[in-house]
N, C-alpha and C positions, 0 to 999 in steps of 0.2 A: 143292736141295731145292727137296719140292712145298709150298707155303705151303696149297691149297684141293684138295678133291679129290669130285669126287659118282659114285658108282656107283650108276648102275639105279636112282634117286631117287624117288621118285613120292611126293604128296601130295595126301590126301583128308579135305575137309573131312569132320566129323559132317553135313551138307547132300547127301550126294553128291561134291559137289562135286570135279574133279581139279587143281588148282593149280599140279601138276607132273606130267609121267611121264616116264619112264625116261631121268631125265637123268642125262649122265657127260659130265664136264672137266674138264680137271688145268688151276689156275694155279701157275706153279714161283711161287719164290718168286725177287719183287725182279721180279716185273711187272708193267704198268696193261694193267689191261683196260676196254671197256663191254660193259653189260649194257642190251642194248634190247630194243625189245616194244612193242605197243599197251599198253591199258590193258586192266587183269586179264593179262595175258599171264603170268605170277608173278612176275616181278623183285622184288616188295618178298617177297611170300609164301621165295625163297632165301634175299636177305638174313635173311630170320627165321631159316632154319635155322644157317647161319652162325655169329649170335649167339647160336642156342640158343636165342630166342623162339620158335617155332616145333620141334617135331619128325618126322622125316619118317614118312609112313607103311609106307616098305617102301625097300633100298637100304639104300647107305655113306655117310655125311656126315665125310671126314676135313679138320683145319687142324693141319699141320706132320703130327705123327704122335698127334696122340687124336682118337680115334672118337667120336668127337660123342651117336652112335646109342646107345656107352656107360659115356658120364657120370654120374657120378652129382648127384643135383640141388643138393647140399653143395655140388661145385666150375664150376657157374655163375658166378658170381660174379665166379670169380677169370679163369674162362674169359671172361668178356666183361672183365676189363679190359686185359684184353693184345691186347682191339682195340679200332682208333676209326672211331667214327662217325659220318657227319655228315649232317645229316637236312633235308628242304625245305628246314620252317619254324624252322629256328635250336633252336627248345626254351631262348631264354634268359629268365633268370629276371627279372621289369624292375625287381623290390626289392631286388636286390646292384650292383654296377658294375660293367662290362667284365673288371677285371679280376679279382673273384669270381667270376665266369661259370668262365673259364678255370679257374680253381683249384678249380673242384668237386669236380673226381675223385679228385683229388693228398690233399685231405682226405676224403676216402670212403675212399683204402686205406691214407689213415696218415703221412700224408708228412714230412719234418722241418718245422713251417715257415719256412726260412730258407732251407730248398735248393727247398722248393715255389713261394718265390715268387722265385728262379734259372730255373725252369726254364717260368713262366710268364711272365714275359719275356722269356724265349726266345722263348716261341711266340709273343707278342703280335707282336715283333720279327721270326717271319719270317714273319707274312702283313701286316707294314706296321703293326701300329697300336697299335704301343707309348708312340704317345702320349696314347692313349686311354682310357689303362689307368683311369685315376680317375670314368671317365663314368659315366654309365649308361647303357645301351644299347637305353634305346629313345629317344635322339637322334642314333643311329645309323641312314646310311642306310643299305635291305635290304642293300645289294654289305656293306659295313661292318660289318652284324649276322651274315652270314654266312662273312662270314672270323671274326667271333671264332668261332660254330663250331665252324670249321676249327682254328685255338687249341685249339679245347677238346680236339679230338680227337686231335689230337696231340701236348699239350702229357705226359705219360707217353710217350715214342719209344713210339708200336707198332709192331709190324713189319706188320701189316697194315693196314690203311686202309681202311672201309666208306662210299661213302654213296652214298643212297640221291638221285636226283633234286637236287641239289645245286643248279642254276641254275633248276629253275624258273618259278621267282618275277622272276629278274632278265632285265634287255635284253638284249644281243648278246655290247654289247662287256664288264658286265662280267660276264656268262658264260666267254666267254674269258677274263680274265681269274683268273679258279676256276681253270680244268683248268688253266691255267696256275700254276698255284699247285700242282694233287695234281703233274703230272708233276715241277714242283720234289723233293717228299717223296720220289714216288719214284727218279732221280738219287742218292738217296744212301741207298736198297737199301728200301723201304717197300714192298713187296707194296700194289698198290689195284687197288681194282673197283669201278667208280661204275653206279648204273644209271641213263641219261637215253634222254630219248622225243626230245630233239633234236639228227637227224640227220644234219643243213649241219653244223654244231662238230665232230661225230664223226666225219664224212670230212676235217676239213681238218685236225683231230692224229693222224691214222694211225696207231692202234696196232690191236691186237687187238681181234676186235667181236663176246661170245654172240649171238647174236640169236635169242627166245621166240615162240612163237607155239602157244597155247592150251595153253601147258605143258610145249614140248615143241621141243629146242635143231634149231629150220632152220637154223642157219650157226653157224658160223665159220672163222671167219676176217681179215685183213689190208684 
């Protein structure tokens, strides 16, 4: 089953800048792949198209059997709830506990509080932070904060997990730990696409790499 498909996708912004040009690739369900390229190569734009934060100027984008170019605006929140997203800067709320940060997507989706609590603790356990649930995330290290962000992204058990420079602010040892977490989620069937410029780490992990240059896909392989 196909998780993501791009067919001749282009994205031109109103100022005339072509962020993506003629993009063709398929990511199968259960794959883990890296997305690389210099700053401004189009990595973030590609992820935004998958999340429907942007629409393509031309071409087709599919997630599963869903044609995103034809998805009505009212269905966008439902689409986004099926995808987990990890950001470089965590985007945590420092007026809430670790537990409440992870629970937020479930509260928005209307989960039963008892079921939500069970899922939150399972997610925190997976990232090794169950003992930190009552703390304010501002008291945690940057690596631990990123783990809270990952727990929040996977708490609703998404089939697709996107990460935009998830190790950009971390030292090499912490970066490797975070990448191994993504590998663990992939081993239980989650499709994972990670945008990263950390080529030395990517090369050590030996997964598929999609490389962008000036909005074009210039290489795709292992």
